N, C-alpha and C positions, 0 to 999 in steps of 0.2 A: 682833979684840979679845975677851978673855975675858969671859964674863958676870959681872955684879956678884953678890955673894952676896945671898941673900934678906934683905929688910929685916925688922928685928925688929918685933914688934907694938907695942912702945914707940915706935919711930920712926914707924910708921904712925899711931899715935894722935896724935902730935904734928902730923904733916902733916894729918890729918883735922881737928884743932882749928884749925889755921891756915886751912884751906879754909872752915870754918864761919865764922870771923871775917871772911874776905875777901868772902864773899857773904852779907850779913846779910839777915834777913827782919823785918818789923815785928811778926810774931806768932810766938812760939815757946814751947814747953813741954816738960817732961820727964815721961816715964813709965818709971821704973826706969832702965835703961841707954840708953834711947832718947831722942834729942832730936828734937822735931817742929818743923818750920819751915813757915810759910805766908805766901804773899805774894799775887800776883795770878794765879798759875797759869802764869807764863812760864817761867823757868828751872827745871831739875829741882832743883838743889841747894837753892834757896830755897823749894821747895814739896814737900819730902819729909822723911821721917824716916830716922834711921840709928842704929845702936847704937855705943857707944864702949867697950864691955866685952865681950870674947869668952867670958866665963864662962857656964856653964849657967844658964838662966833657967827656974825651975820655974813661973813665972807667964806663960810666953811666949804660950800660946793666948789666955788672957783679955786679955793686953796687946795683942795684935794687934787683938782685937775693940774695945777701948777707942780705939786709935789710928784705926781705921777710922771709928768714931762721931765722933771729933773732926774728921777731915777732911770727913765728910758734913755735919756742923753748919756748917763753914766754907764749904761750897759748892765743895769742891775734890776731885779724885780721890784715892783713898787710894794713896799712892806710897811704897814702901820702897826705900832705896838700900842694896844689899848689898855689904859690904866684908869684908876679912879680920877685922874686928872683930865680925862677927855672932855672936850666941850659937848654939850648935849646934842644928841643926834648923830654923833660920829659913826658908831657901829652901824646904825640903819642906813646911813649914807653909803658906807662902804659896801654893805651887802647889796644895796641897790645897783652899785656899779660893778658887781660881779666878783667881789673879793671873797676869799674863803677864810674862815677862821680856823685856827689850829684846834686839834682835838684834845690836847693836853696842855691847859693853862699853866703858867709858872707861878709858884708861890714865893713871895718875899717874906722870909722869916727875919725877925729882929729881936734883940734882947740886950740886957746889960753885959758889958764885956768883962768887967773885973772878976766876977765869980768864975768865969771860964778860964781866965788866964792861968797858965802854969808852965814853967820852964821845962825844957826836955833836952837832955844832953845829947840825945841821938838825932836831933833835928838840926840841920844846917841850912843856911841861906846861900843859894847859888849866885845871887846877885844879878840874875837874869835868866832867860830861858835857855839854860845850858843843855848840852847833849844828854846829860843824865836826867834832867828835869823833863826834857821833851820825850825821852824814851818811856818815862813813867806815865806821862799824860796820854801818850799814845794808847795806853791799855784801856782808857775810858771809852765810852760809846760815842758815836757820832764824830769821830775825829777824821774829817775830810782833809784833802790837801790844802784847801783854801783856809780852813781853820788853823791848820798847822803853820801856814805861812803868816797868817795874822798874829799868831802867838809869838813867832820869832821876831816880829817887828814891834811888839808891844812896848818893850823897854824904852826904845827911842821915842815913842810917842807919849808915854806916861809922864805927867807933870808931878803927880803926888808920889810919895814914897811907896815903893813896892818891895815885896819879898817873895822869892821863888823858893819855897821850902821843900827839902827832901828829908825824909825819915829813913834812917838806916836800921835794919833789923837783921840780927843773925848774920852780920857781915855783908849784907846785901841792901842796895838801895830799893826799898820796898814800896814807898808811897810819896806822893807829892801834893802840894797845894800852892796856890797863888793868893796873895793877900795884898790889899791896898789900904793904906791909912790915910784918910782924908779929913783932917780936923777931928771932930768928935766921932766920926764913923770909921769902922774897919770892915771892909768887904772881903769875903772869902770865896774863891772861885777855883775851878779846875782840880777839885780834890779827886785823886785817882790812886787806886791801890793795885799792885800786881795781883792777878787772880789767885796765886798760890799763897798770898799773905792776907787775904780778905778774912773778915769775921774774927779778927784778933784785936780790934779796938784801935787800929792805927789811925783811922780817920779822926777819931775823937782826940787822940794825942796831937795830931797835926793842928787841929782847930784850936786846941788849947795853947799850943806853941805860937800860932799866929796871933792869937789874942794877947799873949805875953809880949810879943814883939810890938804890937800896936799900942799896947799900954804904955810902953816906954816912949811913945810919940804922942801921948796925950789922948788917945782915943778912949771913948767911954761906952760906945754902943757897937755891937756886932750884928752884921747882917749877911744873909746868904739867899741865894735863889735855887729853887728846886722844882723840877717838873712835878705836877700834882700827882702823877701816877708812879712817882719813884718812892715807894713806901719805905725802903731801907734808909735812904738819905733823909727823908722827912723825919723818921724816928730818931736818927742820929742827932739832927739839929735840935729836935724837941727835947732830947735827953740832956742837952747842954743849956736848956733854958730858953731857947729861941722859940718864938711863937709867931703865928701867922699875922703879918701886918697888912697885907693886901695881895691881890693877884693881878697878873697881866696876861693878855693873849695877843698873838699876832694875827693880823689880817693881811693875806698876800693876794695880789691879783695874778691870776694864771698867765703864763707867757702867751702873748697874743690877745690877751683879754682887754 
């Protein structure tokens, strides 16, 4: 299959705004083109800053210092999420200040929603991070207490429609997914399957059910985020017609740095 053409910066900005809406934080602020988010130190996106304008920033050095001071005051590591919307020189400036980039960049996949959408009678919406949904998401990797606490508060912070889906298989709650419908975009997050039910296609069924739910709310595009090293999840998303739109990486300043 031929590669999709590069996504425009305008389209990337639309996806970035949708992602920021889908994963809210109780504290946020702006410094020039950068939006800062702070929560409990769990998920990266809710505890990092990123730029939404790739234009040159003559105040970049001073701005980085102010952002560092803000996170220090809030008791969180200073974390920048680097995307194609960075102002020129951001990565170099962060490295010079002692920041360390992550070793596994995240891929943002996107594609048309309608071909993916399919109803599934075995999928239900819990209406929030219920005990059943939280028990399933706990089977995924990297589920720290801070991440769990953030997920439990997400419903109260979310302004866009959300769905906390659970798929029941053989009389057992077997897999879960969180979806957010924000205008034309539907984001899918927190896909998790119990170990004894993996490799049965449950992830694809949940994504299709999420797309069906979002289609009813007018969404037209589906997007997802996946670590570049997570080949099974990448293959699943690609099998549903999602293609790489762009990548992002985190730059974190070590404690005491």
